[in-house]
N, C-alpha and C positions, 0 to 999 in steps of 0.2 A: 533751600529744600525744607519743607515742613517735617514735623516729627513722623507723621504717618508714612510719608514717602521715604523718609530715612529708614524706618523700620522695615518696610517692604524690601527696599534695595539691599540693606545690610543682611537681612535674613536670607534673601536669595543668594547673595554672595557666600554666606556661611554654609548653606546647604550644598553649594557646588565647590566648596573650598577644598583644595588639596595643598597642604602645607609643604612648601619647599624646604629642602634641607638647608639649614643655615649653620655654617661651621662655628659661628660665634656663640650659638646657643648650646648650653650644656644639656645632654640627654641623660637624665638621672631620675629614677623613681624617688619621690620624696619620702623622707623618713618622718614619721609622726613625732610631734613634740608636745602633744596634749592628748588627753583622753578622747576628746571629740575627733581629733585627727586619726586616732587609732580606729575609730568606727568607720570613718570615711575610707581609710586605707583597706579595710576589710571588705567593704561592700561595693566600691566603685572600681570598675575595670576599664581596660583599654576599649576605646570606641564608644563609650557611653555618652548619651546626651543628658546633661544635668542642668536643672534649673536651680539657681541660687537666689531665693526670694528673700530680700532683706540682706543684700550683699555687703552693706557697710563699706569698709575701705578695701575689700577685695581679698583678704587673707584666705577665706574659704574658697572663693572662686578660683584663685590661682592654684591652691592645693588640689582642688578637683580637676583642674585643667591638666595638671602634671600627671595625675592618676589616670585620666582618660586618654592621655597621649595625643599624638598628632591626628589620629583618626576620630577623636571624640569632639564634642562641641559643648560649650558652656554658655548659658544665658544668665546674665547677672542683672537683677532688678534692684535699683536703689533710687528712691524718690527725692531724698534730701540733697539739694544741689551741691553744697560744699563737700559733703561726703562723696557724692558722685564724682566730683572732680578728683578727689583723692583716689577713688577706685580706679579711674582711668589712668592716672599717673602711675599708680602702683603696678598695674598690668603692663604698661609700656616699659617700666624699668626692670621688670623681672627678667632674669638672664637665662632661665631654663626653657627647654623645649616643652611645648604643651599644646593643648587644644586651642583653637581660636575661641575667643571670648566675645560674645555680643553683649555690650552694656546697654541697659535700657533705663532712662531716667524717669521711670513710672513706678508708682506704688500699685500693688495688686489688692483688690478689695472685692466686696460682694456685688457691687454695681459699678457701672462706668460713671464717674463723676469727678469733680474736683475734690481732692482730699484736704483736710485740715490737719497738718502735722504739728504736734506739740513738741517743742524743743526746750527741755528744762535747762535753764541757765546757759543756753547756747551750746549744750552738749548734743550735737546732731547724732552722735552714735547711739543715743538713747531716745531718738525721735519716735513718737507714737501717734496713732490716730485716735487715741482715747480722748474723752472730753477733758478739758482743762480750762482754767480761768485765764491763763496767760501763756506766753511763749508760743504763739500760734502762727503758722505759716501755711499758705495755700500751695498745694502741689498737684500735679496731674495724676489721675488714677484710672485704672482699667481693670477688667476681669481677666483672669487667665484664659478663659474660653474665648473672649474677644481677641486677645493677643494672638492666640494660636490660629484663629480663623483669619486674622489679618495677614499673618506672616507665612501661613502654610507649613509651619514647623511640625515635624513628626512628634509622636508622643515621647515624653521623657522617660528615661530609665530610672532616674533618681531625682528627688527634689529635697532641698533643704529649705525649711520655712522658719524664719526667725524674724518676726515683725512686731516685737514688743507688745504682744497681747492681741494682735489682729489676725492670728492664725485661722480662726474660724471664718473670718471674712474672706480670706484667701481661698479656703476650701469651698465656701459657698459659690465663689466666683469661678470655680472649676467644676461645678456640678455637671455640666454637659460632658466634660471629659470623662468623669467617673461613670456617668450614666451610659456612656458608650462602651464601658467595660475596661477602660484603661486603669491599671493599678500600678503606679510607680512605687518603688521602694522610697521611703521618706524618713528624714530626720526632722522632727518638728519640736519647736520649743513649746512646752505646755507649762506655763507658770501662772498659778492661780491669781496672785495679786494683780498682775497686769491684765489678765483676761476679765477679771471682775470689774476692772475699770471700764471695760467695753459693755458691761451689763450682762455678761453670760458666765456660766460656770464651766470648769474644765470638762465636766461630764458631757456637755453638749457636743463638742467635736469628737470626743472619744466614742460616744454612743453612735454617732453618725458613721464614723469609720468602722466600727464593729459591724454595722449593717452592710457595709461595702466589702466585708470579708477580711478586714485587717485584724491582726493581733499585734501585741506590743512588747517591746523590751524597754524598760525604764533604765536610763543611764544613772544609776545611783552611785554614791561615792565608793561603795565596796564592790562595784561591778554591775553588769547588766542583769536586771531582774525581770523575768517574764511574769506578767501579772494580767489577769483578766479583769478589767475595770467593771465596776457596777456603780449605780447612782449613789449608794451610801459609802462605797469604798473605791473611788476612782484611782487612787494612787497606792502603791505599796508604802509601808511605813518609812523606809529609808529615803524616799523621794523628797522628803521635807527639805533636804539640802541639795536638791538637784533641779533640773529644768528641761532636759532633753529626753525625747523618746524616739525609738526606732519603730516605725509602723511598717508592717510587712504582711503579705499574703502568703501563708505557709506553703501552699502548693506551687505558687509562682516563683517565690524568692528563696526556696529551700537551699540552693547552692550557695547563695551569698550569705544567708543567715548562718549557715554552717561555719563560715569563716569567722564568725563572732564568738564561737564557742570558748576560745581562750580568754575572752573578756567577761564571761558570765560570772556572777557572784557565786561563791562556793568552789570555783576552780582555782582559787588563789591567783587571780589575775595580776599581771604586772602592769598596773595602770599608770599612765602619765598624769601630770597634774590636771585638775579640773578647777576652773575658776568658780568660787562659791557664789551662790545667788546673793543679790544685794540684801535680801531679807528672806526669812524662811518661807518655803513654798507651802503655805498653809491656806486652806480654803475657809473663807469667812462665811459661816452659815447663818449669820444674823439676818 
């Protein structure tokens, strides 16, 4: 069976899936162990359809699946094959009751094409589509619009996008979905050094999302900071040691965003650990 046939068949099964009760699986809502997981736990609910774009080895996909429960659905995209194998193995070995997870060995980009993934020193977890002189591997790529058209999947409630600087490419490849009025709640990695490796500035995706009606909470070390980006000040000052934002439409996501109140800066939030960025999140204006 080729990949297209596999995706069509698996997506059809996923849409009609009713998870049977399995006594060996533990039914327990997950407890966050990191700042990022605190955000997921606040905004993802039972029955949600979530897209994990840049799923890596599956920690986030599994956490989202446990939050969404047996009535939810998770789509996990991971193009780097050794990492994809670990993703599938980790999902299979997880002992908790959760949503079905459809794993997709594709990268998402602005156009349908073969992607060139840069793998620095064999570290597939840091794989990127940015230009590089070495460590290059060819992988399959598609747009999110094409994937949804192929599989007939409904619109997502939540998307996590963490693709080592290619976030703007993913959004461009989903333009049809956004043009149709779909506005999922999103957690997006916005890290200037990696985005600049793709030849664009962080203001580019932020400006486009503003036009779509989105507003932003920046996951700074001292808590979530609501900030209205501009071309000369895309980030709040404390974001220099951070990399994730929550993108939301106020009218549509008000209930979920209210659940994040306790994590806002100034509320003395009890934050779990956040992995620091590899280098400061500084925009090179040269």
